[in-house]
N, CA, C, O and the ligand as a Tripos MOL2 file, in Angstrom:
@<TRIPOS>MOLECULE
protein
  253   251    64     0     0
PROTEIN
NO_CHARGES

@<TRIPOS>ATOM
      1 N           0.8850   -1.2130   -0.1030 N.3       1 MET1
      2 CA         -0.0590   -0.0190    0.0860 C.3       1 MET1
      3 C           0.8950    1.2330   -0.0640 C.2       1 MET1
      4 O           1.9340    1.2650    0.5950 O.2       1 MET1
      5 N           0.6040    2.1270   -0.8060 N.am      2 TYR2
      6 CA          1.2210    3.4020   -0.9060 C.3       2 TYR2
      7 C           0.3590    4.4540   -0.7990 C.2       2 TYR2
      8 O          -0.7270    4.3400   -1.3670 O.2       2 TYR2
      9 N           0.5930    5.4040   -0.2270 N.am      3 GLN3
     10 CA         -0.2390    6.7720    0.1080 C.3       3 GLN3
     11 C           0.5890    7.8900   -0.4160 C.2       3 GLN3
     12 O           1.7400    8.1270   -0.0500 O.2       3 GLN3
     13 N          -0.0850    8.5560   -1.3000 N.am      4 LEU4
     14 CA          0.3510    9.8330   -1.8450 C.3       4 LEU4
     15 C          -0.4480   10.9390   -1.1920 C.2       4 LEU4
     16 O          -1.6770   10.9340   -1.2630 O.2       4 LEU4
     17 N           0.1940   11.8500   -0.5840 N.am      5 ILE5
     18 CA         -0.3810   12.8750    0.3070 C.3       5 ILE5
     19 C          -0.0290   14.2000   -0.2180 C.2       5 ILE5
     20 O           1.1720   14.4310   -0.3560 O.2       5 ILE5
     21 N          -0.8630   15.0890   -0.5260 N.am      6 CYS6
     22 CA         -0.6300   16.4500   -0.9670 C.3       6 CYS6
     23 C          -0.3800   17.3100    0.2150 C.2       6 CYS6
     24 O          -1.2550   17.4260    1.0730 O.2       6 CYS6
     25 N           0.7260   17.9030    0.3110 N.am      7 ARG7
     26 CA          1.0390   18.8130    1.3200 C.3       7 ARG7
     27 C           0.1840   20.0340    1.2770 C.2       7 ARG7
     28 O          -0.0630   20.6270    2.3270 O.2       7 ARG7
     29 N          -0.3060   20.4680    0.0800 N.am      8 ARG8
     30 CA         -0.8480   21.7800   -0.1170 C.3       8 ARG8
     31 C          -2.4470   21.4770    0.0890 C.2       8 ARG8
     32 O          -3.0330   22.2440    0.8530 O.2       8 ARG8
     33 N          -3.0190   20.6810   -0.3760 N.am      9 CYS9
     34 CA         -4.5700   20.6070   -0.2170 C.3       9 CYS9
     35 C          -4.9640   19.3360    0.8040 C.2       9 CYS9
     36 O          -6.0830   19.2380    1.3070 O.2       9 CYS9
     37 N          -4.0960   18.5700    0.9900 N.am     10 GLY10
     38 CA         -4.2670   17.5140    2.0310 C.3      10 GLY10
     39 C          -5.0170   16.1910    1.2200 C.2      10 GLY10
     40 O          -5.6100   15.3180    1.8550 O.2      10 GLY10
     41 N          -4.9190   16.1800   -0.0260 N.am     11 ARG11
     42 CA         -5.6020   15.1830   -0.9080 C.3      11 ARG11
     43 C          -4.7920   13.9420   -0.6860 C.2      11 ARG11
     44 O          -3.5650   14.0260   -0.7460 O.2      11 ARG11
     45 N          -5.4370   12.6780   -0.4080 N.am     12 ILE12
     46 CA         -4.8270   11.6230   -0.2030 C.3      12 ILE12
     47 C          -5.2430   10.3930   -1.3360 C.2      12 ILE12
     48 O          -6.3950   10.1130   -1.6660 O.2      12 ILE12
     49 N          -4.2700    9.8860   -1.7250 N.am     13 GLU13
     50 CA         -4.4490    8.9920   -2.7440 C.3      13 GLU13
     51 C          -3.8590    7.6460   -2.4910 C.2      13 GLU13
     52 O          -2.6520    7.5150   -2.2910 O.2      13 GLU13
     53 N          -4.6640    6.6800   -2.4970 N.am     14 ASP14
     54 CA         -4.1270    5.3350   -2.0450 C.3      14 ASP14
     55 C          -3.6910    4.6850   -3.3460 C.2      14 ASP14
     56 O          -4.3480    4.9190   -4.3600 O.2      14 ASP14
     57 N          -2.5340    3.8140   -3.3980 N.am     15 VAL15
     58 CA         -2.1220    3.1630   -4.3210 C.3      15 VAL15
     59 C          -1.8170    1.8450   -4.1750 C.2      15 VAL15
     60 O          -0.7230    1.6330   -3.6520 O.2      15 VAL15
     61 N          -2.4950    0.8570   -4.4960 N.am     16 ASP16
     62 CA         -2.4450   -0.5370   -4.1060 C.3      16 ASP16
     63 C          -1.1660   -1.1810   -4.6620 C.2      16 ASP16
     64 O          -0.6870   -2.0760   -3.9660 O.2      16 ASP16
     65 N          -0.5560   -0.8780   -5.7700 N.am     17 ARG17
     66 CA          0.6870   -1.5310   -6.0770 C.3      17 ARG17
     67 C           1.8150   -0.4450   -5.9230 C.2      17 ARG17
     68 O           1.5370    0.7330   -5.7020 O.2      17 ARG17
     69 N           2.9880   -0.8650   -6.0400 N.am     18 ALA18
     70 CA          4.0680   -0.0590   -6.1340 C.3      18 ALA18
     71 C           4.2570    0.8270   -7.2670 C.2      18 ALA18
     72 O           3.9200    0.4060   -8.3740 O.2      18 ALA18
     73 N           4.7690    2.0450   -7.1510 N.am     19 VAL19
     74 CA          4.9210    2.7870   -8.2300 C.3      19 VAL19
     75 C           6.3990    2.4730   -8.6330 C.2      19 VAL19
     76 O           7.3140    2.7490   -7.8570 O.2      19 VAL19
     77 N           6.6100    1.9410   -9.7560 N.am     20 GLY20
     78 CA          7.7510    1.6390  -10.2160 C.3      20 GLY20
     79 C           8.0970    0.0650   -9.8050 C.2      20 GLY20
     80 O           7.2420   -0.8150   -9.9050 O.2      20 GLY20
     81 N           9.2070   -0.1450   -9.4150 N.am     21 GLU21
     82 CA          9.7030   -1.4280   -8.9830 C.3      21 GLU21
     83 C          10.1010   -1.3240   -7.5520 C.2      21 GLU21
     84 O          10.7280   -2.2710   -7.0780 O.2      21 GLU21
     85 N           9.8210   -0.3030   -6.8040 N.am     22 THR22
     86 CA         10.5270   -0.5510   -5.5470 C.3      22 THR22
     87 C           9.4000   -1.1130   -4.5190 C.2      22 THR22
     88 O           8.2770   -0.6160   -4.4330 O.2      22 THR22
     89 N           9.8020   -2.0860   -3.8420 N.am     23 THR23
     90 CA          8.9390   -2.6910   -2.9570 C.3      23 THR23
     91 C           9.7900   -2.9120   -1.5130 C.2      23 THR23
     92 O          10.9820   -3.2120   -1.4440 O.2      23 THR23
     93 N           9.0180   -2.7230   -0.5600 N.am     24 CYS24
     94 CA          9.6230   -2.7990    0.9420 C.3      24 CYS24
     95 C           9.3580   -4.1410    1.8320 C.2      24 CYS24
     96 O           9.6520   -4.3220    3.0130 O.2      24 CYS24
     97 N           8.7670   -4.9580    0.9910 N.am     25 LEU25
     98 CA          8.3910   -6.2110    1.5680 C.3      25 LEU25
     99 C           9.6570   -7.2940    1.6950 C.2      25 LEU25
    100 O           9.5470   -8.5170    1.7850 O.2      25 LEU25
    101 N          10.8990   -6.5060    1.6790 N.am     26 GLY26
    102 CA         11.9280   -7.6710    1.6570 C.3      26 GLY26
    103 C          12.6570   -7.7960    2.8440 C.2      26 GLY26
    104 O          13.7760   -8.3050    2.7930 O.2      26 GLY26
    105 N          12.1130   -7.3450    4.0780 N.am     27 ALA27
    106 CA         12.5100   -7.1600    5.0500 C.3      27 ALA27
    107 C          12.6780   -8.4560    6.0020 C.2      27 ALA27
    108 O          12.9150   -8.3520    7.2050 O.2      27 ALA27
    109 N          12.5280   -9.6780    5.3330 N.am     28 ASP28
    110 CA         12.3610  -10.9150    6.0650 C.3      28 ASP28
    111 C          13.9010  -11.1900    6.4260 C.2      28 ASP28
    112 O          14.4260  -12.0870    5.7650 O.2      28 ASP28
    113 N          14.6270  -10.6000    7.2980 N.am     29 ASP29
    114 CA         15.9770  -10.7580    7.3830 C.3      29 ASP29
    115 C          16.2530  -11.3810    8.7100 C.2      29 ASP29
    116 O          17.2930  -11.0630    9.2850 O.2      29 ASP29
    117 N          15.4920  -12.1740    9.2180 N.am     30 GLY30
    118 CA         15.8110  -12.9400   10.4140 C.3      30 GLY30
    119 C          15.2850  -12.0450   11.8150 C.2      30 GLY30
    120 O          15.7170  -12.3010   12.9390 O.2      30 GLY30
    121 N          14.3600  -11.0440   11.5540 N.am     31 SER31
    122 CA         13.9180  -10.4280   12.6740 C.3      31 SER31
    123 C          12.7120  -11.1850   13.3040 C.2      31 SER31
    124 O          12.2900  -10.9760   14.4410 O.2      31 SER31
    125 N          12.2730  -11.9750   12.5340 N.am     32 GLY32
    126 CA         11.2080  -12.8010   13.0950 C.3      32 GLY32
    127 C           9.7090  -12.3850   12.7560 C.2      32 GLY32
    128 O           8.7170  -13.0890   12.9500 O.2      32 GLY32
    129 N           9.7380  -11.0900   12.2060 N.am     33 PHE33
    130 CA          8.5820  -10.6190   11.7930 C.3      33 PHE33
    131 C           7.9030  -11.1910   10.5770 C.2      33 PHE33
    132 O           8.6350  -11.2330    9.5880 O.2      33 PHE33
    133 N           6.8180  -11.5900   10.4350 N.am     34 ARG34
    134 CA          6.2320  -11.9010    9.1560 C.3      34 ARG34
    135 C           5.4880  -10.7650    8.7540 C.2      34 ARG34
    136 O           4.4660  -10.3750    9.3190 O.2      34 ARG34
    137 N           6.0200  -10.2400    7.7630 N.am     35 ILE35
    138 CA          5.3720   -8.9880    7.2270 C.3      35 ILE35
    139 C           4.4400   -9.1520    6.0920 C.2      35 ILE35
    140 O           4.8310   -9.6600    5.0410 O.2      35 ILE35
    141 N           3.0920   -8.7010    6.2740 N.am     36 ASP36
    142 CA          2.1530   -8.8230    5.0580 C.3      36 ASP36
    143 C           1.6680   -7.5360    4.6150 C.2      36 ASP36
    144 O           0.6640   -7.4430    3.9090 O.2      36 ASP36
    145 N           2.2640   -6.6550    4.9590 N.am     37 GLU37
    146 CA          1.9100   -5.3830    4.2960 C.3      37 GLU37
    147 C           3.1080   -4.3320    4.7950 C.2      37 GLU37
    148 O           3.6780   -4.4090    5.8840 O.2      37 GLU37
    149 N           3.3550   -3.3760    3.8090 N.am     38 ALA38
    150 CA          4.1340   -2.4130    4.0980 C.3      38 ALA38
    151 C           3.4130   -1.0820    3.5460 C.2      38 ALA38
    152 O           2.8620   -1.0780    2.4450 O.2      38 ALA38
    153 N           3.4530    0.0150    4.3650 N.am     39 GLU39
    154 CA          2.8860    1.3080    3.7400 C.3      39 GLU39
    155 C           3.7820    2.3960    3.8180 C.2      39 GLU39
    156 O           4.4120    2.7350    4.8190 O.2      39 GLU39
    157 N           3.8030    2.9470    2.6510 N.am     40 VAL40
    158 CA          4.7040    3.9290    2.2080 C.3      40 VAL40
    159 C           4.1420    5.2650    1.8990 C.2      40 VAL40
    160 O           3.4040    5.4310    0.9280 O.2      40 VAL40
    161 N           4.4550    6.1550    2.6500 N.am     41 THR41
    162 CA          3.6650    7.4100    2.3870 C.3      41 THR41
    163 C           4.7240    8.4800    1.6050 C.2      41 THR41
    164 O           5.8340    8.7820    2.0410 O.2      41 THR41
    165 N           4.1720    8.9370    0.4600 N.am     42 TYR42
    166 CA          4.9770    9.9710   -0.3390 C.3      42 TYR42
    167 C           4.1800   11.2760   -0.0630 C.2      42 TYR42
    168 O           2.9730   11.3930   -0.2710 O.2      42 TYR42
    169 N           4.9820   12.2240    0.4210 N.am     43 TRP43
    170 CA          4.4770   13.6960    0.3890 C.3      43 TRP43
    171 C           4.6860   14.4300   -0.8210 C.2      43 TRP43
    172 O           5.7000   14.1920   -1.4760 O.2      43 TRP43
    173 N           3.8160   15.3400   -1.2280 N.am     44 GLY44
    174 CA          4.2670   16.0580   -2.2870 C.3      44 GLY44
    175 C           3.0890   16.9770   -2.7960 C.2      44 GLY44
    176 O           2.2910   17.4900   -2.0130 O.2      44 GLY44
    177 N           3.0400   17.1390   -4.0890 N.am     45 LEU45
    178 CA          1.8550   17.9580   -4.4570 C.3      45 LEU45
    179 C           0.9760   17.3110   -5.4890 C.2      45 LEU45
    180 O           1.5650   16.9630   -6.5130 O.2      45 LEU45
    181 N          -0.4700   17.0510   -5.4190 N.am     46 CYS46
    182 CA         -1.1490   16.5180   -6.3000 C.3      46 CYS46
    183 C          -1.0820   17.1270   -7.6330 C.2      46 CYS46
    184 O          -0.5850   18.2440   -7.7780 O.2      46 CYS46
    185 N          -1.6010   16.3870   -8.7070 N.am     47 PRO47
    186 CA         -1.2690   17.2310  -10.0660 C.3      47 PRO47
    187 C          -2.0150   18.5910  -10.1740 C.2      47 PRO47
    188 O          -1.6270   19.4930  -10.9160 O.2      47 PRO47
    189 N          -3.0570   18.6670   -9.4200 N.am     48 ALA48
    190 CA         -3.6620   20.0560   -9.5470 C.3      48 ALA48
    191 C          -2.9170   20.9960   -8.7210 C.2      48 ALA48
    192 O          -2.8070   22.1410   -9.1600 O.2      48 ALA48
    193 N          -2.3930   20.7130   -7.6160 N.am     49 CYS49
    194 CA         -1.5860   21.7470   -7.0020 C.3      49 CYS49
    195 C          -0.2450   22.1080   -7.6760 C.2      49 CYS49
    196 O           0.2060   23.2530   -7.6440 O.2      49 CYS49
    197 N           0.4160   20.9980   -8.3320 N.am     50 ALA50
    198 CA          1.6150   21.0850   -9.0570 C.3      50 ALA50
    199 C           1.3840   21.9830  -10.0510 C.2      50 ALA50
    200 O           2.1970   22.8830  -10.2590 O.2      50 ALA50
    201 N           0.3150   21.8590  -10.7450 N.am     51 ALA51
    202 CA         -0.1160   22.6220  -11.8830 C.3      51 ALA51
    203 C          -0.1730   24.1450  -11.3790 C.2      51 ALA51
    204 O           0.4080   25.0300  -12.0090 O.2      51 ALA51
    205 N          -0.7820   24.3610  -10.4050 N.am     52 ASP52
    206 CA         -1.1110   25.5810  -10.0210 C.3      52 ASP52
    207 C           0.1130   26.3210   -9.2410 C.2      52 ASP52
    208 O           0.2020   27.5350   -9.0590 O.2      52 ASP52
    209 N           0.9590   25.4060   -8.8550 N.am     53 ARG53
    210 CA          2.1950   25.9450   -8.1860 C.3      53 ARG53
    211 C           3.2520   26.3340   -9.4750 C.2      53 ARG53
    212 O           3.9010   27.3800   -9.4980 O.2      53 ARG53
    213 N           3.2900   25.4480  -10.3800 N.am     54 ASP54
    214 CA          4.1910   25.6990  -11.5910 C.3      54 ASP54
    215 C           3.6410   27.0070  -12.2080 C.2      54 ASP54
    216 O           4.4070   27.8360  -12.6980 O.2      54 ASP54
    217 N           2.3970   27.1650  -12.1790 N.am     55 ALA55
    218 CA          1.6990   28.3450  -12.8540 C.3      55 ALA55
    219 C           2.2110   29.8320  -12.1770 C.2      55 ALA55
    220 O           2.3720   30.8720  -12.8170 O.2      55 ALA55
    221 N           2.4340   29.6370  -10.6250 N.am     56 SER56
    222 CA          2.5350   30.8730  -10.0040 C.3      56 SER56
    223 C           4.0500   31.0860   -9.5930 C.2      56 SER56
    224 O           4.5490   32.1690   -9.2850 O.2      56 SER56
    225 N           4.6960   29.8520   -9.6440 N.am     57 HIS57
    226 CA          6.1150   29.8240   -9.3010 C.3      57 HIS57
    227 C           7.0090   29.3290  -10.4320 C.2      57 HIS57
    228 O           7.8350   28.4500  -10.1860 O.2      57 HIS57
    229 N           6.9050   29.7890  -11.5380 N.am     58 ARG58
    230 CA          7.5030   28.9560  -12.5170 C.3      58 ARG58
    231 C           8.9690   28.7490  -12.4220 C.2      58 ARG58
    232 O           9.4830   27.7170  -12.8530 O.2      58 ARG58
    233 N           9.6960   29.7560  -11.8380 N.am     59 SER59
    234 CA         11.1060   29.3580  -11.9590 C.3      59 SER59
    235 C          11.6980   29.1550  -10.6940 C.2      59 SER59
    236 O          12.9180   29.3090  -10.6570 O.2      59 SER59
    237 N          11.0580   28.8110   -9.5330 N.am     60 THR60
    238 CA         11.6290   28.6190   -8.2050 C.3      60 THR60
    239 C          11.8210   27.1020   -8.0890 C.2      60 THR60
    240 O          11.1860   26.2950   -8.7690 O.2      60 THR60
    241 N          12.7410   26.7780   -7.1800 N.am     61 ALA61
    242 CA         13.1600   25.4670   -7.0090 C.3      61 ALA61
    243 C          12.1850   24.5180   -6.7140 C.2      61 ALA61
    244 O          11.2590   24.9060   -6.0010 O.2      61 ALA61
    245 N          12.1800   23.3160   -7.1160 N.am     62 GLN62
    246 CA         11.3440   22.2490   -6.9060 C.3      62 GLN62
    247 C          11.2950   21.9530   -5.3270 C.2      62 GLN62
    248 O          12.1240   22.2700   -4.4740 O.2      62 GLN62
    249 N          10.1180   21.2720   -5.1880 N.am     63 LEU63
    250 CA          9.8940   20.7000   -3.7360 C.3      63 LEU63
    251 C          11.0060   20.2600   -2.8860 C.2      63 LEU63
    252 O          10.7840   19.8190   -1.7590 O.2      63 LEU63
    253 ZN         -3.1590   19.2880   -3.7890 Zn       64 ZN64
@<TRIPOS>BOND
     1     1     2 1
     2     2     3 1
     3     3     4 2
     4     3     5 am
     5     5     6 1
     6     6     7 1
     7     7     8 2
     8     7     9 am
     9     9    10 1
    10    10    11 1
    11    11    12 2
    12    11    13 am
    13    13    14 1
    14    14    15 1
    15    15    16 2
    16    15    17 am
    17    17    18 1
    18    18    19 1
    19    19    20 2
    20    19    21 am
    21    21    22 1
    22    22    23 1
    23    23    24 2
    24    23    25 am
    25    25    26 1
    26    26    27 1
    27    27    28 2
    28    27    29 am
    29    29    30 1
    30    30    31 1
    31    31    32 2
    32    31    33 am
    33    33    34 1
    34    34    35 1
    35    35    36 2
    36    35    37 am
    37    37    38 1
    38    38    39 1
    39    39    40 2
    40    39    41 am
    41    41    42 1
    42    42    43 1
    43    43    44 2
    44    43    45 am
    45    45    46 1
    46    46    47 1
    47    47    48 2
    48    47    49 am
    49    49    50 1
    50    50    51 1
    51    51    52 2
    52    51    53 am
    53    53    54 1
    54    54    55 1
    55    55    56 2
    56    55    57 am
    57    57    58 1
    58    58    59 1
    59    59    60 2
    60    59    61 am
    61    61    62 1
    62    62    63 1
    63    63    64 2
    64    63    65 am
    65    65    66 1
    66    66    67 1
    67    67    68 2
    68    67    69 am
    69    69    70 1
    70    70    71 1
    71    71    72 2
    72    71    73 am
    73    73    74 1
    74    74    75 1
    75    75    76 2
    76    75    77 am
    77    77    78 1
    78    78    79 1
    79    79    80 2
    80    79    81 am
    81    81    82 1
    82    82    83 1
    83    83    84 2
    84    83    85 am
    85    85    86 1
    86    86    87 1
    87    87    88 2
    88    87    89 am
    89    89    90 1
    90    90    91 1
    91    91    92 2
    92    91    93 am
    93    93    94 1
    94    94    95 1
    95    95    96 2
    96    95    97 am
    97    97    98 1
    98    98    99 1
    99    99   100 2
   100    99   101 am
   101   101   102 1
   102   102   103 1
   103   103   104 2
   104   103   105 am
   105   105   106 1
   106   106   107 1
   107   107   108 2
   108   107   109 am
   109   109   110 1
   110   110   111 1
   111   111   112 2
   112   111   113 am
   113   113   114 1
   114   114   115 1
   115   115   116 2
   116   115   117 am
   117   117   118 1
   118   118   119 1
   119   119   120 2
   120   119   121 am
   121   121   122 1
   122   122   123 1
   123   123   124 2
   124   123   125 am
   125   125   126 1
   126   126   127 1
   127   127   128 2
   128   127   129 am
   129   129   130 1
   130   130   131 1
   131   131   132 2
   132   131   133 am
   133   133   134 1
   134   134   135 1
   135   135   136 2
   136   135   137 am
   137   137   138 1
   138   138   139 1
   139   139   140 2
   140   139   141 am
   141   141   142 1
   142   142   143 1
   143   143   144 2
   144   143   145 am
   145   145   146 1
   146   146   147 1
   147   147   148 2
   148   147   149 am
   149   149   150 1
   150   150   151 1
   151   151   152 2
   152   151   153 am
   153   153   154 1
   154   154   155 1
   155   155   156 2
   156   155   157 am
   157   157   158 1
   158   158   159 1
   159   159   160 2
   160   159   161 am
   161   161   162 1
   162   162   163 1
   163   163   164 2
   164   163   165 am
   165   165   166 1
   166   166   167 1
   167   167   168 2
   168   167   169 am
   169   169   170 1
   170   170   171 1
   171   171   172 2
   172   171   173 am
   173   173   174 1
   174   174   175 1
   175   175   176 2
   176   175   177 am
   177   177   178 1
   178   178   179 1
   179   179   180 2
   180   179   181 am
   181   181   182 1
   182   182   183 1
   183   183   184 2
   184   183   185 am
   185   185   186 1
   186   186   187 1
   187   187   188 2
   188   187   189 am
   189   189   190 1
   190   190   191 1
   191   191   192 2
   192   191   193 am
   193   193   194 1
   194   194   195 1
   195   195   196 2
   196   195   197 am
   197   197   198 1
   198   198   199 1
   199   199   200 2
   200   199   201 am
   201   201   202 1
   202   202   203 1
   203   203   204 2
   204   203   205 am
   205   205   206 1
   206   206   207 1
   207   207   208 2
   208   207   209 am
   209   209   210 1
   210   210   211 1
   211   211   212 2
   212   211   213 am
   213   213   214 1
   214   214   215 1
   215   215   216 2
   216   215   217 am
   217   217   218 1
   218   218   219 1
   219   219   220 2
   220   219   221 am
   221   221   222 1
   222   222   223 1
   223   223   224 2
   224   223   225 am
   225   225   226 1
   226   226   227 1
   227   227   228 2
   228   227   229 am
   229   229   230 1
   230   230   231 1
   231   231   232 2
   232   231   233 am
   233   233   234 1
   234   234   235 1
   235   235   236 2
   236   235   237 am
   237   237   238 1
   238   238   239 1
   239   239   240 2
   240   239   241 am
   241   241   242 1
   242   242   243 1
   243   243   244 2
   244   243   245 am
   245   245   246 1
   246   246   247 1
   247   247   248 2
   248   247   249 am
   249   249   250 1
   250   250   251 1
   251   251   252 2
@<TRIPOS>SUBSTRUCTURE
     1 MET1         2 RESIDUE 1 A MET
     2 TYR2         6 RESIDUE 1 A TYR
     3 GLN3        10 RESIDUE 1 A GLN
     4 LEU4        14 RESIDUE 1 A LEU
     5 ILE5        18 RESIDUE 1 A ILE
     6 CYS6        22 RESIDUE 1 A CYS
     7 ARG7        26 RESIDUE 1 A ARG
     8 ARG8        30 RESIDUE 1 A ARG
     9 CYS9        34 RESIDUE 1 A CYS
    10 GLY10       38 RESIDUE 1 A GLY
    11 ARG11       42 RESIDUE 1 A ARG
    12 ILE12       46 RESIDUE 1 A ILE
    13 GLU13       50 RESIDUE 1 A GLU
    14 ASP14       54 RESIDUE 1 A ASP
    15 VAL15       58 RESIDUE 1 A VAL
    16 ASP16       62 RESIDUE 1 A ASP
    17 ARG17       66 RESIDUE 1 A ARG
    18 ALA18       70 RESIDUE 1 A ALA
    19 VAL19       74 RESIDUE 1 A VAL
    20 GLY20       78 RESIDUE 1 A GLY
    21 GLU21       82 RESIDUE 1 A GLU
    22 THR22       86 RESIDUE 1 A THR
    23 THR23       90 RESIDUE 1 A THR
    24 CYS24       94 RESIDUE 1 A CYS
    25 LEU25       98 RESIDUE 1 A LEU
    26 GLY26      102 RESIDUE 1 A GLY
    27 ALA27      106 RESIDUE 1 A ALA
    28 ASP28      110 RESIDUE 1 A ASP
    29 ASP29      114 RESIDUE 1 A ASP
    30 GLY30      118 RESIDUE 1 A GLY
    31 SER31      122 RESIDUE 1 A SER
    32 GLY32      126 RESIDUE 1 A GLY
    33 PHE33      130 RESIDUE 1 A PHE
    34 ARG34      134 RESIDUE 1 A ARG
    35 ILE35      138 RESIDUE 1 A ILE
    36 ASP36      142 RESIDUE 1 A ASP
    37 GLU37      146 RESIDUE 1 A GLU
    38 ALA38      150 RESIDUE 1 A ALA
    39 GLU39      154 RESIDUE 1 A GLU
    40 VAL40      158 RESIDUE 1 A VAL
    41 THR41      162 RESIDUE 1 A THR
    42 TYR42      166 RESIDUE 1 A TYR
    43 TRP43      170 RESIDUE 1 A TRP
    44 GLY44      174 RESIDUE 1 A GLY
    45 LEU45      178 RESIDUE 1 A LEU
    46 CYS46      182 RESIDUE 1 A CYS
    47 PRO47      186 RESIDUE 1 A PRO
    48 ALA48      190 RESIDUE 1 A ALA
    49 CYS49      194 RESIDUE 1 A CYS
    50 ALA50      198 RESIDUE 1 A ALA
    51 ALA51      202 RESIDUE 1 A ALA
    52 ASP52      206 RESIDUE 1 A ASP
    53 ARG53      210 RESIDUE 1 A ARG
    54 ASP54      214 RESIDUE 1 A ASP
    55 ALA55      218 RESIDUE 1 A ALA
    56 SER56      222 RESIDUE 1 A SER
    57 HIS57      226 RESIDUE 1 A HIS
    58 ARG58      230 RESIDUE 1 A ARG
    59 SER59      234 RESIDUE 1 A SER
    60 THR60      238 RESIDUE 1 A THR
    61 ALA61      242 RESIDUE 1 A ALA
    62 GLN62      246 RESIDUE 1 A GLN
    63 LEU63      250 RESIDUE 1 A LEU
    64 ZN64       253 GROUP 0 **** ****
């Protein structure tokens, strides 16, 4: 489970599958934990806010 959270408007998107090939379920390293779910949260800007930000701060640094 991945969550994308917009810092600006608070919009939350749940993503069931990994974006790209990164997976965090490889932690079966002898700790004894049987991991059945990993949740990763990405903070950033949703498309609408990113577009709005781009429009108003066209040449400033990225997040
Ligand atoms: Zn947003």
